C-alpha positions as CSV (number, residue, x, y, z in Angstrom):
1,M,19.4,-2.2,6.1
2,Q,16.0,-3.9,6.1
3,K,14.7,-1.4,8.8
4,I,15.9,1.7,7.1
5,V,14.4,0.5,3.7
6,E,11.0,-0.3,5.4
7,A,11.1,3.2,7.3
8,F,11.7,4.9,4.0
9,I,8.8,3.1,2.2
10,R,6.4,3.6,5.1
11,T,7.2,7.3,5.5
12,A,7.1,7.9,1.7
13,N,3.8,6.0,1.3
14,A,2.3,8.2,4.1
15,F,3.6,11.3,2.3
16,D,5.5,12.0,5.6
17,V,8.2,14.2,3.9
18,Y,9.7,15.3,7.2
19,G,9.6,11.8,8.7
20,A,11.4,10.6,5.5
21,L,14.1,13.3,5.8
22,H,15.1,12.1,9.2
23,L,16.4,8.9,7.4
24,F,18.8,10.8,5.3
25,S,22.3,12.3,6.1
26,S,22.5,16.1,5.8
27,D,24.6,15.7,2.5
28,A,22.5,12.9,1.0
29,V,22.3,12.6,-2.7
30,I,19.4,11.0,-4.8
31,D,20.6,10.6,-8.3
32,D,17.6,9.7,-10.4
33,V,18.4,8.8,-14.0
34,S,14.6,8.5,-14.9
35,V,14.0,12.1,-14.2
36,G,17.6,13.2,-15.4
37,D,18.5,15.0,-12.2
38,A,20.4,14.7,-9.0
39,F,19.0,16.1,-5.6
40,V,21.7,17.0,-3.1
41,G,21.4,17.6,0.6
42,R,18.2,17.6,2.7
43,D,16.7,20.5,0.7
44,G,17.2,18.5,-2.5
45,V,15.9,15.3,-0.9
46,R,12.8,17.1,0.3
47,D,12.3,18.6,-3.2
48,Y,12.5,15.0,-4.6
49,L,10.0,13.6,-2.2
50,E,7.5,16.5,-2.6
51,R,7.6,16.5,-6.4
52,F,7.9,12.6,-7.2
53,F,6.1,11.0,-4.2
54,V,3.6,13.6,-2.9
55,G,3.1,15.4,-6.2
56,Y,2.3,12.0,-8.1
57,H,0.6,10.2,-5.2
58,T,3.3,7.5,-5.5
59,K,2.9,4.4,-3.4
60,S,5.7,1.9,-3.2
61,K,5.7,-1.7,-2.6
62,L,9.1,-3.7,-1.8
63,L,9.6,-6.5,-4.4
64,S,13.2,-7.3,-3.4
65,L,16.1,-6.3,-1.3
66,E,19.7,-7.5,-2.0
67,R,22.2,-6.6,0.6
68,A,25.8,-6.3,-0.7
69,D,27.2,-5.5,2.9
70,N,26.1,-3.5,5.9
71,F,26.1,-0.3,4.0
72,N,25.0,-1.1,0.4
73,A,21.8,-2.6,-0.9
74,T,19.8,-2.8,-4.1
75,I,16.0,-2.8,-3.9
76,R,13.3,-3.2,-6.5
77,L,10.1,-1.4,-5.9
78,D,6.6,-1.5,-7.4
79,F,5.5,2.1,-7.9
80,T,1.9,3.2,-8.5
81,G,0.5,6.8,-8.7
82,D,-0.9,9.4,-11.0
83,F,1.7,8.4,-13.7
84,G,0.5,4.8,-13.7
85,H,2.8,1.8,-12.8
86,E,6.4,1.4,-12.9
87,I,9.1,-1.0,-11.5
88,G,12.1,0.9,-10.0
89,V,15.6,-0.1,-8.8
90,L,17.2,2.0,-6.0
91,K,20.9,1.4,-5.1
92,I,21.1,2.6,-1.3
93,V,24.0,3.5,0.6
94,V,23.9,4.1,4.2
95,N,26.6,5.7,6.5
96,A,28.0,4.4,9.7
97,D,25.2,6.2,11.6
98,G,22.6,4.2,9.7
99,L,21.4,7.2,7.7
100,I,20.9,7.1,3.9
101,E,23.8,8.8,2.3
102,R,23.0,8.1,-1.4
103,I,20.3,6.6,-3.6
104,D,20.9,6.0,-7.3
105,A,17.5,5.5,-8.7
106,D,16.2,4.2,-12.3
107,L,13.2,2.7,-13.7
108,E,13.5,-0.9,-15.3
């Protein structure tokens, strides 16, 4: 879990949308309460990354990672970008292949 979280942060911080997409399953979902929308499949994930990471020049720093088991974790991230500064919480689910299947995101 640590490796996929670090890879996600690294690729998102580099604005490497296609690199980040390789970390997600084809039917992945990002449900972000803070933006009031869910993004489904790789096209949805790409849209999310382009709008909220690339579009706002968002950089993330890992604050904490709590693993529930081999497939579920909750991470806290420090976000900075054109919007200012926020702390976010991501509940991440990975599948048996080690790909991100779901992220439930919200701001503190």
